[in-house]
Legacy VTK file of the C-alpha trace (Angstrom):
# vtk DataFile Version 3.0
C-alpha trace
ASCII
DATASET POLYDATA
POINTS 261 float
-0.634 12.752 -1.531
-0.811 13.966 2.037
-3.779 16.126 0.999
-6.854 14.083 0.179
-8.667 14.707 -3.101
-11.703 16.276 -1.433
-9.563 18.907 0.303
-7.593 19.594 -2.876
-10.818 20.077 -4.821
-12.256 22.421 -2.198
-9.147 24.603 -2.319
-8.990 24.487 -6.138
-12.615 25.620 -6.449
-12.035 28.399 -3.931
-9.056 29.750 -5.890
-10.817 29.534 -9.253
-13.940 31.269 -7.943
-11.917 34.092 -6.381
-9.871 34.731 -9.535
-12.907 34.499 -11.823
-14.759 37.013 -9.679
-11.740 39.319 -9.826
-11.537 38.971 -13.606
-15.236 39.657 -14.036
-15.219 42.745 -11.840
-11.778 44.061 -12.739
-11.424 47.576 -14.116
-8.070 49.374 -14.346
-7.716 52.138 -11.777
-7.399 54.795 -14.466
-8.421 54.992 -18.123
-5.570 57.177 -19.300
-1.912 56.719 -18.384
-0.247 57.611 -21.687
3.388 57.335 -20.590
2.925 53.964 -18.867
0.878 52.588 -21.753
3.408 53.577 -24.390
6.402 52.343 -22.440
4.972 49.082 -21.085
1.919 48.356 -23.207
-1.676 48.787 -22.088
-2.236 45.064 -21.627
0.947 44.609 -19.578
0.084 47.536 -17.335
-3.448 46.214 -16.883
-1.998 42.823 -15.928
0.340 44.499 -13.425
-2.586 46.363 -11.879
-4.600 43.143 -11.677
-1.743 41.293 -9.971
-1.445 44.096 -7.423
-5.151 43.700 -6.728
-4.708 39.930 -6.353
-1.888 40.481 -3.861
-4.380 42.341 -1.693
-6.869 39.489 -2.063
-4.242 36.983 -0.937
-3.645 39.071 2.170
-7.250 39.604 3.183
-8.942 36.451 1.971
-7.106 33.566 0.313
-4.575 32.710 3.033
-7.219 32.638 5.748
-9.747 30.595 3.777
-7.191 28.031 2.644
-5.913 27.655 6.218
-9.444 27.037 7.518
-10.054 24.379 4.864
-6.795 22.617 5.757
-7.421 22.731 9.508
-10.998 21.492 9.258
-9.951 18.683 6.920
-8.074 17.060 9.815
-10.765 17.689 12.403
-9.464 20.879 14.006
-11.809 23.675 14.994
-10.966 26.644 12.783
-12.385 30.074 12.064
-11.204 33.137 10.170
-11.819 36.757 11.220
-12.430 35.539 14.762
-13.435 38.043 17.442
-11.394 37.486 20.607
-13.446 39.229 23.273
-12.328 40.137 26.771
-10.878 43.009 28.772
-7.453 43.846 30.157
-7.071 45.459 33.577
-4.685 48.371 34.010
-2.004 46.402 35.881
-1.846 43.703 33.217
-1.801 46.327 30.497
1.182 47.899 32.257
2.881 44.493 32.545
2.411 43.865 28.828
3.830 47.265 27.926
6.847 46.625 30.149
7.493 43.199 28.598
7.203 44.701 25.141
9.496 47.616 25.969
12.144 45.379 27.520
12.123 43.037 24.517
12.567 45.976 22.164
15.332 47.411 24.328
17.128 44.080 24.460
17.084 43.968 28.253
14.796 40.918 28.365
15.376 37.437 26.927
12.429 36.358 24.821
10.546 33.403 26.334
7.008 32.867 25.069
5.943 30.485 27.822
7.209 32.825 30.539
5.347 35.740 28.958
2.120 33.730 28.921
2.501 32.719 32.562
3.273 36.266 33.708
0.097 37.474 31.998
-1.875 34.541 33.410
-0.828 35.432 36.964
-1.575 39.121 36.503
-4.830 39.171 34.586
-8.089 39.917 36.369
-11.371 38.456 35.233
-13.123 41.008 33.079
-16.139 41.728 30.948
-16.676 40.107 27.560
-15.945 43.209 25.513
-14.641 44.080 22.084
-11.118 45.502 22.098
-9.289 47.401 19.316
-7.123 44.257 18.980
-10.007 41.758 19.142
-10.022 40.698 15.491
-7.898 37.587 14.882
-7.073 36.546 11.305
-7.173 32.840 12.080
-8.192 30.745 15.081
-7.258 27.045 15.172
-7.927 24.799 18.151
-5.753 21.678 18.291
-6.722 19.489 21.214
-6.805 21.854 24.192
-4.396 24.360 22.634
-5.987 27.514 21.262
-3.880 29.058 18.500
-4.510 32.663 17.492
-2.766 33.778 14.297
-2.026 37.108 12.748
-1.244 36.399 9.088
1.110 39.105 7.943
3.006 40.120 4.809
6.248 38.446 3.809
8.504 41.363 4.706
7.211 43.430 7.630
9.526 46.212 8.764
10.753 46.714 12.325
7.848 48.969 13.285
5.328 46.429 11.997
7.022 43.481 13.721
7.064 45.424 16.979
3.376 46.345 16.755
2.460 42.742 15.955
4.325 41.463 19.009
2.348 43.832 21.222
-0.872 42.594 19.638
0.053 38.960 20.364
0.705 39.786 24.016
-2.633 41.559 24.280
-4.454 38.638 22.643
-3.077 36.380 25.361
-4.452 38.710 28.017
-7.862 39.049 26.358
-8.341 35.293 26.277
-7.062 34.697 29.810
-9.357 37.414 31.137
-12.189 35.006 30.322
-10.502 31.746 31.337
-7.248 31.813 33.296
-6.725 28.116 32.584
-7.014 28.405 28.820
-4.101 26.900 26.879
-3.537 29.899 24.665
-0.735 30.415 22.157
-0.587 33.486 19.943
1.423 33.311 16.738
2.565 35.216 13.689
2.141 33.472 10.324
4.062 34.431 7.173
2.518 32.487 4.259
5.694 32.089 2.203
9.429 32.608 2.512
10.545 35.238 -0.029
14.182 34.294 0.600
13.766 30.639 -0.393
15.868 28.488 -0.558
17.637 30.428 2.201
16.025 30.472 5.678
13.776 33.358 6.629
16.178 35.621 8.488
14.614 39.030 8.866
16.800 40.860 11.368
13.655 42.534 12.689
12.542 39.243 14.282
15.582 39.035 16.519
14.847 39.401 20.205
11.103 40.007 19.818
9.780 36.531 19.048
10.399 33.091 20.481
11.348 31.348 17.253
12.328 28.104 18.990
8.760 27.656 20.263
7.064 28.497 16.975
5.795 31.968 17.802
6.493 32.742 14.142
5.666 30.147 11.474
6.941 30.801 7.960
5.823 29.191 4.713
5.641 25.426 4.903
5.952 25.525 8.725
2.633 27.368 8.856
0.758 25.288 6.281
2.020 21.993 7.675
1.066 23.133 11.185
-2.565 23.947 10.384
-2.919 20.748 8.307
-1.077 18.580 10.861
0.952 16.963 8.084
3.650 17.639 5.491
1.286 18.986 2.836
3.185 22.055 1.584
4.256 20.643 -1.797
0.773 19.231 -2.373
-0.715 22.645 -1.624
1.568 24.284 -4.177
0.411 21.689 -6.712
-3.217 22.655 -6.090
-2.381 26.314 -6.767
-0.595 25.219 -9.960
-3.590 23.150 -11.036
-5.941 26.095 -10.512
-3.534 28.391 -12.362
-3.397 26.070 -15.351
-7.186 26.005 -15.558
-7.391 29.808 -15.391
-4.554 30.647 -17.765
-6.581 30.975 -20.978
-9.298 33.017 -19.251
-6.695 35.425 -17.889
-5.001 35.739 -21.292
-8.322 36.474 -23.028
-9.189 39.127 -20.467
-5.976 41.062 -20.910
-5.869 40.639 -24.666
-8.819 43.045 -24.699
-6.580 45.861 -23.504
-4.275 45.567 -26.518
-7.110 46.753 -28.762
-7.714 49.957 -26.812
-5.989 53.205 -27.612
LINES 1 262
261 0 1 2 3 4 5 6 7 8 9 10 11 12 13 14 15 16 17 18 19 20 21 22 23 24 25 26 27 28 29 30 31 32 33 34 35 36 37 38 39 40 41 42 43 44 45 46 47 48 49 50 51 52 53 54 55 56 57 58 59 60 61 62 63 64 65 66 67 68 69 70 71 72 73 74 75 76 77 78 79 80 81 82 83 84 85 86 87 88 89 90 91 92 93 94 95 96 97 98 99 100 101 102 103 104 105 106 107 108 109 110 111 112 113 114 115 116 117 118 119 120 121 122 123 124 125 126 127 128 129 130 131 132 133 134 135 136 137 138 139 140 141 142 143 144 145 146 147 148 149 150 151 152 153 154 155 156 157 158 159 160 161 162 163 164 165 166 167 168 169 170 171 172 173 174 175 176 177 178 179 180 181 182 183 184 185 186 187 188 189 190 191 192 193 194 195 196 197 198 199 200 201 202 203 204 205 206 207 208 209 210 211 212 213 214 215 216 217 218 219 220 221 222 223 224 225 226 227 228 229 230 231 232 233 234 235 236 237 238 239 240 241 242 243 244 245 246 247 248 249 250 251 252 253 254 255 256 257 258 259 260
């Protein structure tokens, strides 16, 4: 296995603890939905509600924590919910808005490295301040390269993709406002490819992101990147192992709802 046993066990325990906590604390959002219960079954609807709650947990917790474990296992510096402090002067803010507008309008060819260098040349040194865009889902430092990730849902729409691109540009400026020589690279991470086995081909990515330089990492590209190895299949096996251990506990929990009227 590309993943060592210690890392696998750390991830497995994390997943089991999160799901067990969810099961222990879980209460359906409403006690009386007569039409849904009669059509689908109370236990099935409760399971659906629980899965929806778990989807939220994946988005705000599991992806980030698993990524940190993987990155640290190979000696990278990694942190989730990282505060990227700095300040952006008015001229650089204007530059960023112009880059963003031109990319959206299709009048500019996307080039991540050029965007970084334009911001580097423009940015003025500023105060170490908190910005509305300061919170970074995942920070991973690999050698001298500082990688700042926004981990997003599998199918963002055009408006969301556009807003995320602006955030990545602003992150670059925030970091360079503190160190103009920093080797900064801001990225979008999509934890899995919902179109598998076909490539991820959301039309909304076109023209906004430098896909050739890895500005967007999807599924195994992301997990292999943070782990510095081809570990994607091993990671799926760990999730399967945790799921097998939890299956009876989950079934017992939702069997309780069959008895209620």
